C-alpha positions, 0 to 999 in steps of 0.5 A: 225177495231179500237182497242177495248177491254173488258175494253173499253166496260165496261168503254166507254159510248154508244156515245164514242163507236159510235164515235170511230167506225164511225171515224175509218170507215170514215177514212179507207173507204174514198179512193181518187180513185180506185187502186189495193191497195185501192181495196184490202184494202176495201175488207179486211176491209169488210171481217174484218167487216163480221168476227166481225159480225159473232162473235157477232151473239150470242148477242141476246141470251145473252140479252135474258138471261140477261132479264130473270135474271132481272126478279128475281134479280135487276141488275141495271147498271151493267158492264155486261149490259154496255158491252152488250149494247156497243157490240150491238151498234157495231153490228148495226154500223158494219152491216150498215158500212159493207153494205156501204163499199160493195156498195163503192167497187162496185160503184168505180169499175163501175165508173172506168172500165179500172181500174176494168179490171186491178184489175181483171186481177191482182187478177186472176193472183195472184189466179193462182200463189197461186195454190188455192185448188178449189177441197176442196172448190167447188164441180165442179168449178176449177181455169180454170173456174175462168179465164173465168171471165177475161175481154173479155172472154166467160163464161162457164157452170161451172161458170154459174152453180156456181152462179145459185146455190149460188144465188137461194138457199133459194130464190123465184127463182128455177134456173135450171142448164145449162144442163136442156134446152138441155134435156127438151126444145130442140131436140139437145144438141146444143139448136138450135131445140126446141121440136115441140110437148110435150107428156103430158102423156109420159116418159118426163113428169115424168122425168121433174117433177123428175128433178124439185123435185131434183132441189128443194132438191139441192137448199133447195128451195121448195117454189119457184114461179119463174123458171130461165132456162139458155140456151146455143146456142152452134152453135152461142156460145151465152147465153140467158135465159127463165124466168117463173113467176108462180104468174104473169103467164108469160113466157119470153125469155131474150136475150141481143144479139142486132141483134136478138132483132132488127130483131124480132121487126117488125116480126109477133109473129109466125116468131120471133126467140124464138117463137117455144121455147116459145111454148115448154116451155109453154107446159111444164110449164102447167104440173108444174102449180098448175092450168093447165087451167091458161092462160099464157102471153108469150113474145119471146123477152123482151126488155132488155139491149143489150150487146155491144160486142160478149163476155158479153152474159153470164154476161148479162144472170147472171145479168138477174138472179140477177135482177129477184131474187132481184127486181122480174124482169129486171129493167132499172131504171137509178136511180138504183145504178150503182152496180145493173144496167146493164152498157155499160161495164160489167167488174165491174160485172165480178170483182164482180163475181170473188171476190165472188168465191175468197172469198169462195176459201179463197183467201188472198191478 
């Protein structure tokens, strides 16, 4: 951040303030390439930007108070007005620059996956050595869960639940926990045998409705229009998910495992993998629908980007949720910035997820 005092805010013109901050950001946020040092510098710059923005959150209230005061007194061009105008300009600049810095960080990591993997390993090692007290910051997450985001590691349920809870809060998507599928969709805890019959008048209906209501309260999310269900096939050590859109009346299975997709392509619907799961899901969603007579469109295997390895299924599944929340559905548009796209190597996404956890854990470089 450039040095900027109250005296500067009183004396500098609108344009001088603008130039000072733009020039400073232009020099600090223009690295030649991605290194551990430049990554840390950019993250620290972004954090500083957010901290200053937090301090400026009350500006609209001050402007409103000044406006009310001007109705009774002729204020003219006072130093207070100039200060507020300059601070407002800084607020707008920081909002724009903060978004640009964040985009730059993730663009660099997507373009350099090998360097991103090195940085990720370094951060996880540093966080482990700092003995961060996760118990004070997180209800369930521990440092061992952070390590599952390391390159070539399989994500565990605690890590996945953390991001579902965080991203779905106050969104239009009700993300369910990893426990939900093996309670309401499958006969077994390993999620291999979908229920073949759903009793609309049985105890499970009441349990189902209560679980949704409880989830609404937990996420402060009463106005959802979509449901996201993570599924872990423990027998195959594989994550995939179901996505239900109550506005579009669609139920879709999103599975990034290539062999399953290719096997399903030429099979009749009834023989496709996940068809039985779709039937079970549809029966339960009819119970939750505002209009039970609605016809649902069901797809047992939506065409999604496929994982090129055996360990990125959890990352792909979380990125399905990211797309559902931010774009409404899975987007494969090559024009999307790399920070949003599914990529051949998802280590940049792993680093991004790890950084979200480290930020909440108050990790300092």
